[in-house]
DRENMARKOL-690606 format. One record per residue (C-alpha): residue number from 1; x, y, z; residue in three letters. Coordinates in steps of 0.5 Angstrom, whole numbers. Layout:
// DRENMARKOL-690606
<site i="NUM" px="X" py="Y" pz="Z" aa="ALA"/>
...
// end
This chain:
// DRENMARKOL-690606
<site i="1" px="0" py="0" pz="0" aa="UNK"/>
<site i="2" px="3" py="7" pz="-2" aa="UNK"/>
<site i="3" px="4" py="12" pz="3" aa="UNK"/>
<site i="4" px="-1" py="17" pz="0" aa="UNK"/>
<site i="5" px="-6" py="11" pz="1" aa="UNK"/>
<site i="6" px="-5" py="10" pz="8" aa="UNK"/>
<site i="7" px="-5" py="18" pz="9" aa="UNK"/>
<site i="8" px="-12" py="18" pz="6" aa="UNK"/>
<site i="9" px="-15" py="12" pz="10" aa="UNK"/>
<site i="10" px="-12" py="15" pz="16" aa="UNK"/>
<site i="11" px="-16" py="22" pz="14" aa="UNK"/>
<site i="12" px="-22" py="19" pz="13" aa="UNK"/>
<site i="13" px="-23" py="15" pz="19" aa="UNK"/>
<site i="14" px="-23" py="9" pz="16" aa="UNK"/>
<site i="15" px="-16" py="6" pz="18" aa="UNK"/>
<site i="16" px="-17" py="5" pz="25" aa="UNK"/>
<site i="17" px="-24" py="1" pz="25" aa="UNK"/>
<site i="18" px="-21" py="-3" pz="20" aa="UNK"/>
<site i="19" px="-15" py="-5" pz="24" aa="UNK"/>
<site i="20" px="-20" py="-7" pz="30" aa="UNK"/>
<site i="21" px="-25" py="-11" pz="26" aa="UNK"/>
<site i="22" px="-19" py="-15" pz="22" aa="UNK"/>
<site i="23" px="-17" py="-17" pz="29" aa="UNK"/>
<site i="24" px="-24" py="-19" pz="31" aa="UNK"/>
<site i="25" px="-25" py="-23" pz="25" aa="UNK"/>
<site i="26" px="-19" py="-27" pz="26" aa="UNK"/>
<site i="27" px="-21" py="-28" pz="33" aa="UNK"/>
<site i="28" px="-28" py="-30" pz="31" aa="UNK"/>
<site i="29" px="-25" py="-35" pz="25" aa="UNK"/>
<site i="30" px="-20" py="-38" pz="30" aa="UNK"/>
<site i="31" px="-25" py="-39" pz="35" aa="UNK"/>
<site i="32" px="-30" py="-42" pz="30" aa="UNK"/>
<site i="33" px="-25" py="-47" pz="27" aa="UNK"/>
<site i="34" px="-22" py="-49" pz="34" aa="UNK"/>
<site i="35" px="-29" py="-50" pz="37" aa="UNK"/>
<site i="36" px="-31" py="-54" pz="30" aa="UNK"/>
<site i="37" px="-25" py="-58" pz="30" aa="UNK"/>
<site i="38" px="-26" py="-60" pz="37" aa="UNK"/>
<site i="39" px="-33" py="-62" pz="36" aa="UNK"/>
<site i="40" px="-32" py="-66" pz="30" aa="UNK"/>
<site i="41" px="-26" py="-70" pz="34" aa="UNK"/>
<site i="42" px="-21" py="-67" pz="29" aa="UNK"/>
<site i="43" px="-16" py="-63" pz="34" aa="UNK"/>
<site i="44" px="-16" py="-70" pz="38" aa="UNK"/>
<site i="45" px="-14" py="-74" pz="31" aa="UNK"/>
<site i="46" px="-9" py="-69" pz="29" aa="UNK"/>
<site i="47" px="-5" py="-70" pz="35" aa="UNK"/>
<site i="48" px="-2" py="-75" pz="31" aa="UNK"/>
<site i="49" px="0" py="-73" pz="24" aa="UNK"/>
<site i="50" px="-5" py="-75" pz="18" aa="UNK"/>
<site i="51" px="-5" py="-75" pz="11" aa="UNK"/>
<site i="52" px="-10" py="-72" pz="7" aa="UNK"/>
<site i="53" px="-12" py="-78" pz="4" aa="UNK"/>
<site i="54" px="-12" py="-82" pz="11" aa="UNK"/>
<site i="55" px="-17" py="-76" pz="13" aa="UNK"/>
<site i="56" px="-21" py="-77" pz="7" aa="UNK"/>
<site i="57" px="-22" py="-84" pz="8" aa="UNK"/>
<site i="58" px="-23" py="-84" pz="16" aa="UNK"/>
<site i="59" px="-28" py="-78" pz="15" aa="UNK"/>
<site i="60" px="-32" py="-81" pz="9" aa="UNK"/>
<site i="61" px="-31" py="-75" pz="5" aa="UNK"/>
<site i="62" px="-35" py="-76" pz="-2" aa="UNK"/>
<site i="63" px="-30" py="-74" pz="-8" aa="UNK"/>
<site i="64" px="-34" py="-67" pz="-9" aa="UNK"/>
<site i="65" px="-33" py="-64" pz="-3" aa="UNK"/>
<site i="66" px="-26" py="-66" pz="-1" aa="UNK"/>
<site i="67" px="-23" py="-60" pz="-4" aa="UNK"/>
<site i="68" px="-28" py="-56" pz="1" aa="UNK"/>
<site i="69" px="-25" py="-60" pz="7" aa="UNK"/>
<site i="70" px="-18" py="-59" pz="4" aa="UNK"/>
<site i="71" px="-20" py="-51" pz="4" aa="UNK"/>
<site i="72" px="-22" py="-52" pz="11" aa="UNK"/>
<site i="73" px="-15" py="-55" pz="13" aa="UNK"/>
<site i="74" px="-12" py="-49" pz="10" aa="UNK"/>
<site i="75" px="-16" py="-44" pz="14" aa="UNK"/>
<site i="76" px="-13" py="-48" pz="20" aa="UNK"/>
<site i="77" px="-6" py="-47" pz="17" aa="UNK"/>
<site i="78" px="-7" py="-40" pz="16" aa="UNK"/>
<site i="79" px="-9" py="-39" pz="23" aa="UNK"/>
<site i="80" px="-3" py="-42" pz="26" aa="UNK"/>
<site i="81" px="-7" py="-48" pz="29" aa="UNK"/>
<site i="82" px="-5" py="-53" pz="24" aa="UNK"/>
<site i="83" px="1" py="-55" pz="20" aa="UNK"/>
<site i="84" px="3" py="-59" pz="14" aa="UNK"/>
<site i="85" px="9" py="-63" pz="12" aa="UNK"/>
<site i="86" px="11" py="-70" pz="9" aa="UNK"/>
<site i="87" px="8" py="-73" pz="15" aa="UNK"/>
<site i="88" px="1" py="-70" pz="13" aa="UNK"/>
<site i="89" px="-3" py="-65" pz="17" aa="UNK"/>
<site i="90" px="-1" py="-64" pz="25" aa="UNK"/>
<site i="91" px="-3" py="-59" pz="31" aa="UNK"/>
<site i="92" px="2" py="-53" pz="30" aa="UNK"/>
<site i="93" px="0" py="-48" pz="36" aa="UNK"/>
<site i="94" px="1" py="-49" pz="43" aa="UNK"/>
<site i="95" px="-6" py="-48" pz="44" aa="UNK"/>
<site i="96" px="-9" py="-53" pz="39" aa="UNK"/>
<site i="97" px="-4" py="-58" pz="42" aa="UNK"/>
<site i="98" px="-6" py="-57" pz="49" aa="UNK"/>
<site i="99" px="-14" py="-57" pz="48" aa="UNK"/>
<site i="100" px="-13" py="-64" pz="45" aa="UNK"/>
<site i="101" px="-11" py="-67" pz="51" aa="UNK"/>
<site i="102" px="-16" py="-71" pz="55" aa="UNK"/>
<site i="103" px="-15" py="-67" pz="61" aa="UNK"/>
<site i="104" px="-16" py="-60" pz="58" aa="UNK"/>
<site i="105" px="-23" py="-63" pz="56" aa="UNK"/>
<site i="106" px="-27" py="-58" pz="60" aa="UNK"/>
<site i="107" px="-23" py="-52" pz="57" aa="UNK"/>
<site i="108" px="-24" py="-55" pz="50" aa="UNK"/>
<site i="109" px="-32" py="-56" pz="51" aa="UNK"/>
<site i="110" px="-32" py="-49" pz="54" aa="UNK"/>
<site i="111" px="-29" py="-46" pz="47" aa="UNK"/>
<site i="112" px="-34" py="-51" pz="43" aa="UNK"/>
<site i="113" px="-40" py="-48" pz="47" aa="UNK"/>
<site i="114" px="-38" py="-41" pz="46" aa="UNK"/>
<site i="115" px="-37" py="-42" pz="38" aa="UNK"/>
<site i="116" px="-43" py="-46" pz="37" aa="UNK"/>
<site i="117" px="-48" py="-45" pz="42" aa="UNK"/>
<site i="118" px="-47" py="-38" pz="45" aa="UNK"/>
<site i="119" px="-46" py="-36" pz="38" aa="UNK"/>
<site i="120" px="-53" py="-38" pz="36" aa="UNK"/>
<site i="121" px="-56" py="-34" pz="42" aa="UNK"/>
<site i="122" px="-52" py="-28" pz="41" aa="UNK"/>
<site i="123" px="-54" py="-28" pz="33" aa="UNK"/>
<site i="124" px="-61" py="-30" pz="33" aa="UNK"/>
<site i="125" px="-64" py="-27" pz="40" aa="UNK"/>
<site i="126" px="-66" py="-20" pz="37" aa="UNK"/>
<site i="127" px="-70" py="-23" pz="31" aa="UNK"/>
<site i="128" px="-73" py="-28" pz="36" aa="UNK"/>
<site i="129" px="-74" py="-23" pz="41" aa="UNK"/>
<site i="130" px="-78" py="-19" pz="36" aa="UNK"/>
<site i="131" px="-82" py="-25" pz="34" aa="UNK"/>
<site i="132" px="-83" py="-27" pz="41" aa="UNK"/>
<site i="133" px="-80" py="-34" pz="40" aa="UNK"/>
<site i="134" px="-76" py="-37" pz="46" aa="UNK"/>
<site i="135" px="-71" py="-42" pz="45" aa="UNK"/>
<site i="136" px="-73" py="-49" pz="47" aa="UNK"/>
<site i="137" px="-69" py="-53" pz="52" aa="UNK"/>
<site i="138" px="-67" py="-58" pz="47" aa="UNK"/>
<site i="139" px="-64" py="-53" pz="43" aa="UNK"/>
<site i="140" px="-58" py="-53" pz="47" aa="UNK"/>
<site i="141" px="-53" py="-59" pz="47" aa="UNK"/>
<site i="142" px="-53" py="-61" pz="54" aa="UNK"/>
<site i="143" px="-47" py="-66" pz="53" aa="UNK"/>
<site i="144" px="-43" py="-60" pz="51" aa="UNK"/>
<site i="145" px="-45" py="-55" pz="57" aa="UNK"/>
<site i="146" px="-44" py="-61" pz="62" aa="UNK"/>
<site i="147" px="-37" py="-62" pz="60" aa="UNK"/>
<site i="148" px="-36" py="-54" pz="60" aa="UNK"/>
<site i="149" px="-39" py="-53" pz="67" aa="UNK"/>
<site i="150" px="-33" py="-57" pz="69" aa="UNK"/>
<site i="151" px="-28" py="-51" pz="68" aa="UNK"/>
<site i="152" px="-30" py="-48" pz="74" aa="UNK"/>
<site i="153" px="-30" py="-55" pz="78" aa="UNK"/>
<site i="154" px="-24" py="-52" pz="83" aa="UNK"/>
<site i="155" px="-28" py="-46" pz="85" aa="UNK"/>
<site i="156" px="-34" py="-51" pz="87" aa="UNK"/>
<site i="157" px="-30" py="-56" pz="90" aa="UNK"/>
<site i="158" px="-28" py="-50" pz="95" aa="UNK"/>
<site i="159" px="-35" py="-49" pz="96" aa="UNK"/>
<site i="160" px="-36" py="-56" pz="98" aa="UNK"/>
<site i="161" px="-31" py="-56" pz="103" aa="UNK"/>
<site i="162" px="-35" py="-50" pz="107" aa="UNK"/>
<site i="163" px="-40" py="-55" pz="108" aa="UNK"/>
<site i="164" px="-37" py="-62" pz="108" aa="UNK"/>
<site i="165" px="-33" py="-64" pz="114" aa="UNK"/>
<site i="166" px="-27" py="-68" pz="113" aa="UNK"/>
<site i="167" px="-29" py="-73" pz="117" aa="UNK"/>
<site i="168" px="-36" py="-76" pz="121" aa="UNK"/>
<site i="169" px="-42" py="-79" pz="118" aa="UNK"/>
<site i="170" px="-46" py="-75" pz="113" aa="UNK"/>
<site i="171" px="-51" py="-76" pz="108" aa="UNK"/>
<site i="172" px="-51" py="-71" pz="102" aa="UNK"/>
<site i="173" px="-56" py="-70" pz="97" aa="UNK"/>
<site i="174" px="-54" py="-67" pz="90" aa="UNK"/>
<site i="175" px="-59" py="-64" pz="86" aa="UNK"/>
<site i="176" px="-57" py="-64" pz="78" aa="UNK"/>
<site i="177" px="-51" py="-68" pz="79" aa="UNK"/>
<site i="178" px="-49" py="-68" pz="72" aa="UNK"/>
<site i="179" px="-43" py="-72" pz="71" aa="UNK"/>
<site i="180" px="-42" py="-74" pz="79" aa="UNK"/>
<site i="181" px="-35" py="-70" pz="79" aa="UNK"/>
<site i="182" px="-37" py="-66" pz="85" aa="UNK"/>
<site i="183" px="-40" py="-72" pz="89" aa="UNK"/>
<site i="184" px="-34" py="-75" pz="88" aa="UNK"/>
<site i="185" px="-30" py="-69" pz="91" aa="UNK"/>
<site i="186" px="-34" py="-69" pz="97" aa="UNK"/>
<site i="187" px="-33" py="-77" pz="98" aa="UNK"/>
<site i="188" px="-26" py="-76" pz="97" aa="UNK"/>
<site i="189" px="-26" py="-71" pz="102" aa="UNK"/>
<site i="190" px="-30" py="-75" pz="107" aa="UNK"/>
<site i="191" px="-29" py="-82" pz="107" aa="UNK"/>
<site i="192" px="-35" py="-83" pz="112" aa="UNK"/>
<site i="193" px="-40" py="-79" pz="107" aa="UNK"/>
<site i="194" px="-46" py="-83" pz="103" aa="UNK"/>
<site i="195" px="-49" py="-79" pz="98" aa="UNK"/>
<site i="196" px="-55" py="-79" pz="93" aa="UNK"/>
<site i="197" px="-54" py="-76" pz="86" aa="UNK"/>
<site i="198" px="-61" py="-73" pz="83" aa="UNK"/>
<site i="199" px="-62" py="-71" pz="76" aa="UNK"/>
<site i="200" px="-68" py="-70" pz="72" aa="UNK"/>
<site i="201" px="-64" py="-72" pz="65" aa="UNK"/>
<site i="202" px="-64" py="-80" pz="65" aa="UNK"/>
<site i="203" px="-58" py="-79" pz="60" aa="UNK"/>
<site i="204" px="-54" py="-75" pz="65" aa="UNK"/>
<site i="205" px="-56" py="-80" pz="71" aa="UNK"/>
<site i="206" px="-53" py="-86" pz="66" aa="UNK"/>
<site i="207" px="-47" py="-82" pz="65" aa="UNK"/>
<site i="208" px="-46" py="-80" pz="73" aa="UNK"/>
<site i="209" px="-48" py="-87" pz="75" aa="UNK"/>
<site i="210" px="-43" py="-90" pz="70" aa="UNK"/>
<site i="211" px="-38" py="-85" pz="73" aa="UNK"/>
<site i="212" px="-39" py="-87" pz="80" aa="UNK"/>
<site i="213" px="-38" py="-94" pz="79" aa="UNK"/>
<site i="214" px="-32" py="-93" pz="75" aa="UNK"/>
<site i="215" px="-29" py="-89" pz="81" aa="UNK"/>
<site i="216" px="-31" py="-95" pz="86" aa="UNK"/>
<site i="217" px="-36" py="-91" pz="90" aa="UNK"/>
<site i="218" px="-42" py="-95" pz="88" aa="UNK"/>
<site i="219" px="-42" py="-97" pz="95" aa="UNK"/>
<site i="220" px="-43" py="-90" pz="98" aa="UNK"/>
<site i="221" px="-47" py="-87" pz="92" aa="UNK"/>
<site i="222" px="-53" py="-88" pz="89" aa="UNK"/>
<site i="223" px="-55" py="-84" pz="83" aa="UNK"/>
<site i="224" px="-63" py="-83" pz="82" aa="UNK"/>
<site i="225" px="-67" py="-80" pz="76" aa="UNK"/>
<site i="226" px="-72" py="-75" pz="78" aa="UNK"/>
<site i="227" px="-75" py="-68" pz="79" aa="UNK"/>
<site i="228" px="-73" py="-65" pz="86" aa="UNK"/>
<site i="229" px="-80" py="-61" pz="86" aa="UNK"/>
<site i="230" px="-84" py="-68" pz="86" aa="UNK"/>
<site i="231" px="-78" py="-73" pz="88" aa="UNK"/>
<site i="232" px="-79" py="-76" pz="95" aa="UNK"/>
<site i="233" px="-72" py="-79" pz="98" aa="UNK"/>
<site i="234" px="-69" py="-80" pz="105" aa="UNK"/>
<site i="235" px="-67" py="-74" pz="109" aa="UNK"/>
<site i="236" px="-60" py="-71" pz="108" aa="UNK"/>
<site i="237" px="-55" py="-67" pz="112" aa="UNK"/>
<site i="238" px="-53" py="-63" pz="106" aa="UNK"/>
<site i="239" px="-56" py="-61" pz="100" aa="UNK"/>
<site i="240" px="-52" py="-58" pz="94" aa="UNK"/>
<site i="241" px="-55" py="-54" pz="87" aa="UNK"/>
<site i="242" px="-49" py="-53" pz="83" aa="UNK"/>
<site i="243" px="-50" py="-48" pz="77" aa="UNK"/>
<site i="244" px="-57" py="-50" pz="76" aa="UNK"/>
<site i="245" px="-61" py="-45" pz="80" aa="UNK"/>
<site i="246" px="-63" py="-41" pz="74" aa="UNK"/>
<site i="247" px="-67" py="-48" pz="72" aa="UNK"/>
<site i="248" px="-72" py="-46" pz="77" aa="UNK"/>
<site i="249" px="-77" py="-41" pz="75" aa="UNK"/>
<site i="250" px="-80" py="-41" pz="82" aa="UNK"/>
<site i="251" px="-74" py="-41" pz="86" aa="UNK"/>
<site i="252" px="-77" py="-40" pz="93" aa="UNK"/>
<site i="253" px="-82" py="-46" pz="92" aa="UNK"/>
<site i="254" px="-76" py="-51" pz="90" aa="UNK"/>
<site i="255" px="-71" py="-48" pz="96" aa="UNK"/>
<site i="256" px="-77" py="-50" pz="101" aa="UNK"/>
<site i="257" px="-78" py="-57" pz="98" aa="UNK"/>
<site i="258" px="-71" py="-58" pz="99" aa="UNK"/>
<site i="259" px="-71" py="-55" pz="106" aa="UNK"/>
<site i="260" px="-76" py="-61" pz="108" aa="UNK"/>
<site i="261" px="-71" py="-66" pz="106" aa="UNK"/>
<site i="262" px="-66" py="-63" pz="110" aa="UNK"/>
<site i="263" px="-65" py="-66" pz="117" aa="UNK"/>
<site i="264" px="-65" py="-61" pz="123" aa="UNK"/>
<site i="265" px="-59" py="-57" pz="123" aa="UNK"/>
<site i="266" px="-57" py="-59" pz="115" aa="UNK"/>
<site i="267" px="-55" py="-54" pz="110" aa="UNK"/>
<site i="268" px="-56" py="-52" pz="103" aa="UNK"/>
<site i="269" px="-51" py="-50" pz="99" aa="UNK"/>
<site i="270" px="-52" py="-46" pz="92" aa="UNK"/>
<site i="271" px="-46" py="-44" pz="87" aa="UNK"/>
<site i="272" px="-47" py="-40" pz="81" aa="UNK"/>
<site i="273" px="-45" py="-35" pz="76" aa="UNK"/>
<site i="274" px="-47" py="-28" pz="76" aa="UNK"/>
<site i="275" px="-45" py="-21" pz="76" aa="UNK"/>
<site i="276" px="-38" py="-18" pz="75" aa="UNK"/>
<site i="277" px="-35" py="-16" pz="69" aa="UNK"/>
<site i="278" px="-34" py="-23" pz="65" aa="UNK"/>
<site i="279" px="-37" py="-23" pz="58" aa="UNK"/>
<site i="280" px="-38" py="-31" pz="59" aa="UNK"/>
<site i="281" px="-43" py="-29" pz="65" aa="UNK"/>
<site i="282" px="-47" py="-24" pz="61" aa="UNK"/>
<site i="283" px="-47" py="-30" pz="55" aa="UNK"/>
<site i="284" px="-50" py="-35" pz="60" aa="UNK"/>
<site i="285" px="-55" py="-29" pz="63" aa="UNK"/>
<site i="286" px="-57" py="-29" pz="56" aa="UNK"/>
<site i="287" px="-59" py="-36" pz="55" aa="UNK"/>
<site i="288" px="-63" py="-36" pz="62" aa="UNK"/>
<site i="289" px="-67" py="-30" pz="59" aa="UNK"/>
<site i="290" px="-69" py="-33" pz="53" aa="UNK"/>
<site i="291" px="-70" py="-40" pz="54" aa="UNK"/>
<site i="292" px="-76" py="-44" pz="56" aa="UNK"/>
<site i="293" px="-76" py="-47" pz="63" aa="UNK"/>
<site i="294" px="-70" py="-42" pz="65" aa="UNK"/>
<site i="295" px="-69" py="-35" pz="68" aa="UNK"/>
<site i="296" px="-64" py="-30" pz="68" aa="UNK"/>
<site i="297" px="-58" py="-31" pz="73" aa="UNK"/>
<site i="298" px="-60" py="-29" pz="80" aa="UNK"/>
<site i="299" px="-55" py="-25" pz="84" aa="UNK"/>
<site i="300" px="-52" py="-28" pz="90" aa="UNK"/>
<site i="301" px="-57" py="-23" pz="94" aa="UNK"/>
<site i="302" px="-63" py="-25" pz="91" aa="UNK"/>
<site i="303" px="-61" py="-32" pz="92" aa="UNK"/>
<site i="304" px="-60" py="-30" pz="99" aa="UNK"/>
<site i="305" px="-67" py="-27" pz="100" aa="UNK"/>
<site i="306" px="-70" py="-33" pz="97" aa="UNK"/>
<site i="307" px="-67" py="-38" pz="102" aa="UNK"/>
<site i="308" px="-69" py="-33" pz="107" aa="UNK"/>
<site i="309" px="-76" py="-33" pz="104" aa="UNK"/>
<site i="310" px="-76" py="-41" pz="104" aa="UNK"/>
<site i="311" px="-75" py="-41" pz="111" aa="UNK"/>
<site i="312" px="-67" py="-42" pz="112" aa="UNK"/>
<site i="313" px="-63" py="-39" pz="117" aa="UNK"/>
<site i="314" px="-56" py="-36" pz="118" aa="UNK"/>
<site i="315" px="-56" py="-35" pz="111" aa="UNK"/>
<site i="316" px="-49" py="-34" pz="109" aa="UNK"/>
<site i="317" px="-46" py="-31" pz="102" aa="UNK"/>
<site i="318" px="-39" py="-33" pz="100" aa="UNK"/>
<site i="319" px="-35" py="-30" pz="94" aa="UNK"/>
<site i="320" px="-31" py="-35" pz="90" aa="UNK"/>
<site i="321" px="-28" py="-30" pz="86" aa="UNK"/>
<site i="322" px="-26" py="-23" pz="88" aa="UNK"/>
<site i="323" px="-31" py="-20" pz="83" aa="UNK"/>
<site i="324" px="-37" py="-24" pz="86" aa="UNK"/>
<site i="325" px="-38" py="-27" pz="79" aa="UNK"/>
<site i="326" px="-38" py="-34" pz="82" aa="UNK"/>
<site i="327" px="-41" py="-34" pz="89" aa="UNK"/>
<site i="328" px="-44" py="-39" pz="94" aa="UNK"/>
<site i="329" px="-50" py="-38" pz="98" aa="UNK"/>
<site i="330" px="-51" py="-43" pz="104" aa="UNK"/>
<site i="331" px="-57" py="-43" pz="108" aa="UNK"/>
<site i="332" px="-58" py="-48" pz="114" aa="UNK"/>
<site i="333" px="-65" py="-52" pz="115" aa="UNK"/>
// end
């Protein structure tokens, strides 16, 4: 570009917006590419180099779309996440290599969620709001959301330690148990603990049940399927709700229902995201506000007020991160 062209663009006020937009575009392309590669299993596959012919065969790509796949892989090379040498296509960037590791699956799932689920909400909500049409719960891929939610599990485990002592008999009820990983932490913390994990989704309950068996906890932990608002079970010393309070439109009634299942002196622990300056929290709030059967994210003070109205005593709020975007609220039954 000639100096006079640069000067003309600068005077017109177009240059700096263009530079900023190009940066955003590259980041958007990269998020979409990596999220899709993860969802398709290609990022994990390319942890070991593979030729184009091998990929075509493994993926079952018909002849008339093979050049499309080659162009897609070429985009990954331009973005710096893939490389191509005599061995074939391979992972090049440090980020791509780390996302492909099984131990980083929650972080990988978070990227999948942002690039697929969150992108759909952000781009479609103005039109849907104008048409008065909410998203159905079934439009969200729960398997991705459950995996992504584990990205914050260390904070949740910190909160669990507030209500689960390291020893002594204790019965735990976890409402919305997901994969069962939080029950596992509680059971590892307290070897005398027994637990019931409840999930409204039969598929999620099956996953949790298989995990509990694989972890060798079947003698201490039971996984059940049901809705806490109608489920009947034995009394618990501690009940937990992790990142799912926004599934209850009548929070006070649901919290009061859980209180009836607590033994005298028992505690309910609620962990959730809300507030702060995080765009991720704002995106989750967007999901809750525009999905049937969900609600916008309640603040910690709103949850504390709901617990008070539901009859809990000594309600305590704990910031799990400094800006309060992830919090715990504890109420005594």
